[in-house]
N, C-alpha and C positions, 0 to 999 in steps of 0.2 A: 649067821650069829655072830654076836662079837661078845659072847661070852654072857652078856645080860638075858635073862630071860623074858623072851616074848621082844625081844628088837633087834630087829633087819631089815637092811634095803634095800628096796627095790631099783631095780636100774630100768628105764625104758626112753624110747626118743622123746623129748619131752612135747610130754603133753596128749602125747598118741592115744593111749587107751581112755583118757575123759575125750578125748573128739569123739572116737569111736563110737564111747556110751552115749554122749549127745548124740549122736547121729543117729545112732540107732535106737533112743530112748523118740526123736524124731520122724523117725521111721524115713528118714533120708541121708546123702552122703551130702559129704562136708562143702562140694563143690556145687550141689544144687540149690543152696541157702541163695536168697534174692537179695540185692543191697539194700540197707536198712535207712532209715529218715534221717537225719541226722538228729545230734544228742542221742542216741542211741548205738549200744554196742551185743554182740552178742556173747552169749557166757564164752569165758574164756576157758583155755582148759589150766589148771593148776599146775606151775611150774614146781617142780621137786627143787629138794638141795637148798631153798633159801631160808635154811632156818638150822645153819650147824652146828646153834652152842645149844639146841632145844635136848635136853634131861628129861627121861621118860624112864617112869618106874610104872613097871602094869604090878597090880594088884590081884590076884585071886582069890582071895576071902569074902566070904560071903558080906553083907553089909546089913545093919537095922534099919529100915526104913520107918517111920512116924508118919503117918498123915492127920495134919491137924487142921482141922473145924474151927475157923473164927466165926463171931456171931459180932450183931451193931453193938459198938460202944468199944468194943477189943483190941488192942493197939498189937500191931504183929510185932518189931523188932522185941519188945517187951515181951510177950509169951514167946517168941523163939529164944531169949536168953534165959530165959525161965527154963525150959525144957533142957536148953544144952546144959545146964548146971545141974539139973535134977538128975538127967540120965548119964551126967558125967562126959556128953560127947564134946573129945578132944578135935575131931575134925569131920566135916562132911558136907557136905553141901545140900542147898535149898533151891527151890521153886514153887511158882505158885500162880494162883491170876483171882481176881474177885470184885467186891464195891469195895470202893472207900467213900467216908467224909469228907475226906479230907487230909492232908498229908505235909509233911515238912522232909523237902526233898534238898538237895545242896549239889554243888560243883567245885571239886577242889581247886583252889587257885594259889598254886606254888608260889606266885609274885608275894604274897602277903601271908603265903606259911598255913592257909584257913581256908573254910569253907563257904563260897558265896549261897545264900539261901536262895531258895525256890520255893515259895510258899504255896501250896495248894487247899484254896480255900470255899472248894464247892464239891457239889458230888462228880466223884471222875469214876471210870472202868480201870482197875487193876491189870494190864493188860501182859505184861512181866514181873514178875518179879525172880529174882536169879543171885543169888550168895554164894557164901560158904560160911562154915563154922571152922577157928582156929583156937590154940591157946595161946591166948597173951599173960604172960606174968602168971601163970599155974592156973587162971580162969577162960573158960570156955569163951570165946569171944563172936560175935555173929555181923558179919559184913553183909550187908543186901544195896542193891542197884535195881529201880524198878521205872518202868515207863506206866503212864495211866494219860487213859484218852479222857475228852468231854464230849459232850453230843455234840457239836459243832464238828465235830472228828478230829481235832488237833490236839496234841501232847505234851506232854511234858516229859523231866526224867532226869534221874539222877544217883546221888548217894542217898539212901533211906535212915532219913534223923527219925522219924516216924509216921506212922501210915495208921489210921483212925478206921476201923472197920465197920463198913455197912454197904446192905445187909449181910453179908456174909464171905469169906475169903478162903479157899480151901490151898494149901501148902505142904507140901512133900519135903520132910527130911532122911534123906540118907546118910547116916553115920559111916564115916569109914572106919572109926576109930574112938573106941568107948573106955573110961579112965587109962587113956593110952595105951592101949592094946586092942588089936582089931578086932571087932564083934566074933 
């Protein structure tokens, strides 16, 4: 412990525990693995110590969880923004999935300091919705990214500017701070 609650550094030979766990999960020793075809690789052990500037804050307080169900015609970003403002959520995170009639996604382009539009003009599955809520200029702001898939299995992904629901979407919001204080 370095005086920060819950902060500790573990030391072990590079990847030893990960290799042992991976081998045990597959019921084999590392030496028993057959050669892999070209273009494939075994799951490598995660190397420790490559994030020396990482900062961690442990929160042990309870959080408020909002299970949100959207139906046909609802727009997810607008609804979540209304929820955050109404409940004074100043920080939190969002996950969800569902079906969409369309969306407007975008990818940030630092060369022009703007977003390149990624229009989605057909029925699709919202296979991953992730994001967070934070306060900007005293107002709760929802920041979302999404991956959508189409009937042929192809996908599009990006920052969410609009996501129109059809027939439904289920989203969980975990508020870690309400009104500037922990729940």
